[in-house]
C-alpha positions as CSV (number, residue, x, y, z in Angstrom):
1,M,2.7,-12.4,15.9
2,I,3.7,-9.8,13.3
3,E,2.1,-10.2,9.8
4,A,3.6,-8.7,6.6
5,R,1.0,-7.2,4.2
6,F,1.5,-5.6,0.8
7,H,-0.7,-2.7,-0.5
8,D,-1.1,-1.7,-4.1
9,S,-2.0,1.8,-3.1
10,I,-0.9,3.9,-0.2
11,A,-4.5,5.1,0.1
12,S,-5.3,1.8,1.6
13,I,-3.1,2.7,4.6
14,P,-4.4,5.4,7.0
15,A,-2.3,8.5,6.7
16,E,-2.1,8.9,10.5
17,A,-0.8,5.4,11.0
18,W,1.8,5.8,8.2
19,D,3.1,9.2,9.3
20,A,3.3,8.2,13.0
21,L,6.0,5.7,12.0
22,R,8.3,8.3,10.3
23,P,11.3,9.2,12.5
24,D,11.4,12.7,11.1
25,D,9.4,15.0,8.8
26,N,11.2,14.3,5.6
27,P,8.5,15.2,3.0
28,F,9.4,12.6,0.4
29,V,8.1,9.7,2.5
30,S,5.1,11.5,3.9
31,H,1.8,9.8,3.2
32,A,0.6,13.1,1.5
33,F,3.5,13.2,-1.0
34,L,3.4,9.5,-1.9
35,A,-0.4,9.6,-2.3
36,L,-0.2,12.7,-4.5
37,L,2.2,10.9,-6.8
38,E,-0.2,7.9,-7.1
39,R,-3.4,9.8,-7.7
40,T,-2.0,12.3,-10.2
41,G,-0.6,9.6,-12.6
42,C,3.1,9.8,-11.7
43,I,3.2,6.2,-10.5
44,R,1.9,4.0,-13.3
45,P,2.8,0.6,-14.7
46,D,3.5,1.9,-18.3
47,W,6.2,4.1,-16.7
48,G,7.7,1.2,-14.8
49,W,6.1,2.0,-11.4
50,R,3.6,-0.1,-9.5
51,A,3.0,0.6,-5.8
52,H,3.5,-2.4,-3.5
53,H,3.9,-0.8,-0.1
54,L,4.9,-3.0,2.8
55,G,3.2,-2.9,6.2
56,L,3.9,-4.9,9.3
57,Y,0.9,-5.5,11.5
58,E,0.5,-6.6,15.1
59,N,-3.0,-7.3,16.2
60,D,-4.2,-5.4,13.1
61,A,-2.2,-2.3,14.1
62,L,0.4,-1.0,11.8
63,V,3.8,-1.1,13.6
64,A,6.2,-0.6,10.7
65,A,6.0,0.2,7.0
66,A,8.2,0.8,3.9
67,P,7.5,2.7,0.6
68,L,7.8,-0.1,-1.9
69,Y,7.4,-0.5,-5.7
70,L,7.5,-3.2,-8.3
71,K,9.7,-1.7,-11.0
72,G,9.6,-2.6,-14.7
73,N,12.7,-0.5,-15.4
74,S,15.4,1.4,-13.6
75,H,14.3,5.0,-14.4
76,G,13.8,7.5,-11.7
77,E,16.0,5.8,-9.1
78,F,19.4,7.6,-9.3
79,V,21.3,4.5,-8.0
80,F,22.2,3.0,-11.4
81,D,21.9,-0.8,-11.9
82,W,21.6,-0.8,-15.7
83,S,24.8,-2.9,-16.0
84,W,23.5,-5.5,-13.6
85,A,20.2,-5.7,-15.5
86,S,22.1,-6.2,-18.8
87,A,24.3,-8.9,-17.4
88,W,21.4,-10.8,-15.9
89,E,19.4,-10.7,-19.1
90,R,22.4,-11.7,-21.2
91,A,22.6,-14.8,-19.0
92,G,19.0,-15.6,-19.8
93,G,17.3,-14.1,-16.7
94,D,14.5,-11.6,-16.3
95,Y,15.8,-8.6,-14.3
96,Y,12.4,-6.9,-14.3
97,P,10.2,-6.6,-12.4
98,K,12.4,-5.9,-9.3
99,L,11.4,-4.6,-5.9
100,L,12.4,-1.1,-4.9
101,N,12.3,0.5,-1.5
102,A,12.7,4.3,-2.2
103,A,11.0,7.6,-2.6
104,P,10.0,7.9,-6.3
105,Y,12.0,10.3,-8.5
106,S,13.8,11.6,-5.4
107,P,17.5,11.1,-4.8
108,V,17.1,12.3,-1.3
109,P,18.6,10.5,1.7
110,G,15.9,9.8,4.3
111,P,13.9,7.2,6.1
112,R,13.0,4.1,4.1
113,L,12.2,1.6,6.9
114,L,9.5,3.4,8.9
115,A,9.4,1.9,12.4
116,G,9.0,4.8,14.8
117,Q,11.5,5.7,17.4
118,G,11.5,3.2,20.3
119,P,13.1,0.1,21.8
120,R,11.7,-2.1,19.0
121,T,12.7,0.1,16.1
122,A,15.9,-1.8,15.1
123,T,14.1,-5.1,15.3
124,L,11.2,-3.9,13.2
125,Q,13.5,-2.4,10.6
126,A,15.3,-5.7,10.3
127,T,11.9,-7.4,9.9
128,L,11.0,-5.1,7.1
129,A,14.2,-5.8,5.3
130,G,13.7,-9.6,5.8
131,A,10.1,-9.4,4.5
132,M,11.4,-7.8,1.3
133,K,13.9,-10.6,0.8
134,T,11.2,-13.3,1.5
135,F,8.8,-11.7,-1.0
136,A,11.4,-11.5,-3.7
137,E,12.4,-15.1,-3.3
138,R,8.8,-16.3,-3.2
139,M,7.8,-14.4,-6.3
140,N,11.0,-15.3,-8.2
141,L,12.1,-11.7,-8.6
142,S,15.7,-10.9,-9.5
143,S,16.4,-8.4,-6.8
144,V,15.4,-5.9,-4.0
145,H,16.9,-2.4,-3.8
146,A,16.8,0.1,-0.9
147,N,18.1,3.5,-2.0
148,F,19.3,6.6,-0.1
149,L,19.0,5.1,3.3
150,R,19.5,6.9,6.6
151,D,22.7,5.8,8.5
152,D,20.6,4.4,11.3
153,E,18.9,2.0,9.0
154,L,21.9,0.3,7.5
155,A,22.2,-2.3,10.3
156,A,18.8,-3.7,9.4
157,F,20.3,-5.3,6.2
158,D,22.1,-8.6,6.8
159,G,25.2,-9.8,5.0
160,D,23.3,-11.1,2.0
161,W,22.6,-7.4,1.0
162,L,25.3,-5.7,-1.1
163,S,26.5,-2.3,-0.1
164,R,26.9,0.7,-2.4
165,S,27.7,4.3,-1.7
166,D,27.9,7.5,-3.7
167,V,28.6,11.2,-3.2
168,Q,26.2,14.1,-3.1
169,F,27.0,17.8,-2.2
170,H,25.2,19.3,0.7
171,W,25.4,22.8,2.4
172,R,25.4,23.1,6.2
173,N,24.4,26.1,8.1
174,H,27.0,27.1,10.7
175,G,25.2,30.0,12.2
176,H,25.6,32.5,9.3
177,E,23.7,35.7,10.0
178,D,23.1,36.3,6.3
179,F,24.4,35.5,2.8
180,A,27.4,37.9,3.3
181,G,28.4,35.9,6.3
182,F,28.3,32.7,4.3
183,L,30.5,34.3,1.6
184,A,33.0,35.4,4.2
185,A,33.6,31.8,5.1
186,L,34.7,31.0,1.6
187,N,38.2,31.5,0.1
188,H,38.7,34.6,-1.9
189,K,38.4,33.0,-5.4
190,K,35.1,31.2,-4.7
191,R,33.7,34.3,-3.0
192,K,34.6,36.5,-6.0
193,N,33.1,34.0,-8.5
194,I,29.8,33.9,-6.6
195,R,29.6,37.6,-6.4
196,Q,30.2,37.9,-10.2
197,E,27.5,35.3,-10.9
198,R,24.9,37.2,-8.8
199,T,25.9,40.5,-10.4
200,H,25.2,39.1,-13.9
201,V,21.7,38.0,-12.8
202,A,21.0,41.4,-11.1
203,A,22.0,43.2,-14.3
204,S,19.7,41.1,-16.4
205,G,16.6,43.0,-15.2
206,L,14.9,39.8,-14.0
207,A,12.9,40.0,-10.8
208,I,13.9,37.2,-8.4
209,E,11.6,36.0,-5.6
210,M,11.0,33.0,-3.4
211,R,7.4,32.0,-2.8
212,T,5.7,29.4,-0.7
213,G,3.8,26.8,-2.7
214,S,0.5,27.6,-1.1
215,E,0.8,31.2,-2.2
216,L,0.9,30.4,-6.0
217,T,-2.1,30.6,-8.2
218,A,-3.3,27.8,-10.5
219,N,-1.9,29.8,-13.5
220,E,1.5,30.1,-11.8
221,W,1.6,26.4,-11.2
222,R,0.7,25.7,-14.8
223,R,3.6,27.9,-15.9
224,I,6.0,26.3,-13.4
225,H,5.1,22.8,-14.7
226,A,5.5,24.0,-18.4
227,L,9.1,25.2,-17.6
228,Y,9.9,21.9,-15.8
229,E,8.5,19.8,-18.7
230,A,10.2,21.9,-21.5
231,T,13.6,21.7,-19.7
232,F,13.3,17.9,-19.3
233,D,12.2,17.5,-23.0
234,S,15.1,19.7,-24.2
235,K,17.6,17.3,-22.6
236,G,15.9,14.2,-24.0
237,N,14.6,13.2,-20.6
238,H,11.2,12.1,-19.5
239,A,9.2,14.6,-17.4
240,A,7.6,12.1,-15.0
241,L,5.7,14.6,-12.8
242,T,2.4,15.4,-14.3
243,R,0.6,18.7,-14.6
244,P,-2.1,17.5,-12.0
245,F,0.8,16.7,-9.6
246,F,2.1,20.3,-9.9
247,A,-1.4,21.7,-9.7
248,A,-2.1,20.0,-6.4
249,L,1.4,20.2,-4.9
250,G,1.1,23.6,-3.2
251,E,-2.3,22.9,-1.7
252,T,-1.3,19.4,-0.6
253,M,2.1,20.1,0.9
254,G,1.6,23.8,1.9
255,D,4.6,25.5,3.4
256,A,6.8,22.4,2.7
257,V,6.9,23.6,-0.9
258,Q,9.1,26.6,-1.9
259,V,9.6,28.0,-5.4
260,A,12.4,30.4,-6.5
261,M,11.3,32.3,-9.6
262,A,12.6,34.8,-12.1
263,R,10.1,37.1,-13.8
264,M,10.4,39.1,-16.9
265,D,7.7,41.8,-16.4
266,S,4.9,39.6,-15.0
267,D,5.9,36.4,-16.8
268,I,7.7,33.5,-14.9
269,V,10.6,32.7,-17.2
270,A,12.6,30.4,-14.9
271,M,12.0,28.5,-11.7
272,A,13.6,26.2,-9.1
273,L,11.3,24.0,-7.0
274,F,12.2,23.0,-3.4
275,L,10.6,20.9,-0.6
276,Q,11.6,21.3,3.0
277,S,11.3,19.8,6.4
278,H,11.7,21.6,9.7
279,D,15.5,21.7,9.4
280,T,16.4,20.8,5.7
281,L,15.8,22.3,2.3
282,Y,15.7,20.0,-0.7
283,G,16.3,21.2,-4.2
284,R,14.4,19.3,-6.8
285,Y,13.6,20.7,-10.2
286,W,14.7,23.6,-12.5
287,G,13.2,25.0,-15.6
288,A,14.0,28.1,-17.7
289,E,13.2,29.6,-21.1
290,V,15.8,32.3,-21.0
291,D,19.6,32.0,-21.1
292,V,21.1,34.4,-18.5
293,P,24.6,33.7,-17.1
294,G,24.4,32.6,-13.5
295,L,20.6,32.3,-13.4
296,H,20.7,28.5,-12.8
297,F,23.1,29.0,-9.8
298,E,21.0,31.9,-8.5
299,L,17.7,30.1,-8.4
300,C,18.9,26.6,-7.6
301,Y,21.6,27.4,-5.1
302,Y,22.0,31.0,-3.8
303,Q,18.2,31.6,-3.3
304,G,18.1,28.3,-1.4
305,I,21.1,29.2,0.8
306,E,19.5,32.6,1.6
307,H,16.2,30.9,2.4
308,A,18.0,28.3,4.7
309,I,19.8,31.1,6.5
310,R,16.8,33.3,6.9
311,H,14.7,30.4,8.3
312,G,17.3,28.8,10.4
313,L,17.5,25.5,8.4
314,Q,20.5,23.4,9.2
315,R,21.0,21.8,5.8
316,F,20.4,22.4,2.1
317,E,20.5,19.3,-0.2
318,P,20.3,20.5,-3.8
319,G,20.0,17.1,-5.5
320,A,22.1,14.3,-7.0
321,Q,25.6,14.6,-8.5
322,G,27.3,17.9,-9.7
323,E,30.9,18.7,-8.8
324,H,30.2,22.3,-9.7
325,K,28.3,22.6,-6.4
326,L,31.6,22.2,-4.5
327,A,32.8,25.7,-5.7
328,R,29.5,27.2,-4.4
329,G,29.7,26.1,-0.8
330,F,28.4,22.5,-0.9
331,L,30.6,19.8,0.6
332,P,30.7,16.1,-0.3
333,V,28.5,13.7,1.7
334,R,28.2,9.9,1.3
335,T,24.9,8.3,0.5
336,H,24.1,4.7,1.0
337,S,22.0,1.9,-0.6
338,R,21.6,-1.8,-0.1
339,H,20.8,-4.4,-2.7
340,Y,19.8,-8.1,-2.5
341,L,20.2,-10.2,-5.6
342,V,18.3,-13.4,-5.2
343,N,20.6,-15.6,-7.3
344,E,23.7,-16.4,-5.1
345,S,26.2,-16.7,-8.0
346,F,25.0,-13.5,-9.5
347,R,25.2,-11.8,-6.1
348,D,28.8,-13.0,-5.5
349,A,29.9,-11.7,-8.9
350,V,28.3,-8.3,-8.3
351,R,29.8,-8.2,-4.8
352,Q,33.3,-8.5,-6.3
353,A,32.6,-5.6,-8.8
354,L,31.3,-3.5,-5.9
355,T,34.5,-4.0,-4.0
356,Q,36.4,-2.3,-6.8
357,E,33.7,0.4,-7.1
358,A,33.9,1.2,-3.4
359,E,37.7,1.6,-3.6
360,A,37.3,4.1,-6.5
361,M,34.5,5.9,-4.7
362,D,36.7,6.3,-1.5
363,D,39.5,7.8,-3.7
364,Y,37.1,10.1,-5.3
365,A,35.7,11.3,-2.0
366,R,39.1,11.9,-0.6
367,E,40.1,13.9,-3.7
368,L,37.0,16.1,-3.3
369,L,37.8,17.1,0.2
370,Q,41.1,18.5,-1.0
371,H,39.2,21.1,-2.9
372,S,37.1,22.6,-0.1
373,P,35.8,26.1,-1.0
374,Y,36.1,27.2,2.6
375,A,39.0,29.3,3.8
376,H,39.2,27.2,6.9
377,I,37.7,23.7,6.7
378,A,35.2,24.0,9.5
379,Q,32.5,22.0,7.9
380,A,32.8,18.2,7.9
381,G,30.8,16.6,5.0
382,M,31.8,13.0,4.5
383,S,30.2,10.2,6.5
């Protein structure tokens, strides 16, 4: 007999049991990362997040799990359902709270249904998805959402779940020996533009470096957080990651954290924050207090590509959206989410809208592939 249990803190689940269920070392669903978000005030009800993690237990042993949250809004998700919420509330319903299966604040494809790698994995994944539906129906919630799923998780969601996809831009390593080798694979125009951008940064007098998170001092982490926070504030966005989160990130995650920095004399004046697994680099946050042409691209993209080549990483995923990434060597890749709307009539109406959205997304994806930056299209991106 398998029993579904819900936990209001990931700390109530042993780290070893949780991490043993991950199919890979994607850092965003690690127990350490999720626990750090909770204990440093990044996950809190007044910001619309309440932990409600799902565990499947067999004879009191954890056999499957899912990072799960009760959401009081749709901030920090990157799969946008604002129009659904508005329509449901105009009809007199309460869209929030809803149930979200995701890595908070992280538009990063990766495991969401943690069920190990064995003959029971597919069955356990389907049981997790079913338990989410059952909970939403029992608690009279509007919906359940599973965002940025792995391809091998999609079959776990039955026909009641609605399908959505989007496009991100990822870089793949095809055995480049160095950055010059990567540039050689691009067409002449893109290669020339990248060289010009890097020349502008080199001429600025800024010192550029990539450091491991565990190497940074407390003062450097305070500075990095200040740049992150100021950049979010300047764009009218909410900086959800707290100073204590940044202060503990390097110590907690160790070499899984990388930071590209620009210094003016000894002061950090710009930074880009990355996390990484054994084969993938993930770009996350950028902050700067200087306006130098090309600096954003240098720290967020080119330093990441160099790091990936130097360490033999296979992929570099710099974050959500951004067609400008295409010209800098990143090719389009499809991302996938699944959504269960409890009310059947509402579900049918949204399904029809998603059919049109899917057709438009397919056209957009095909158009993107016509503008590959590579001289010879040797890198397949779409899936």
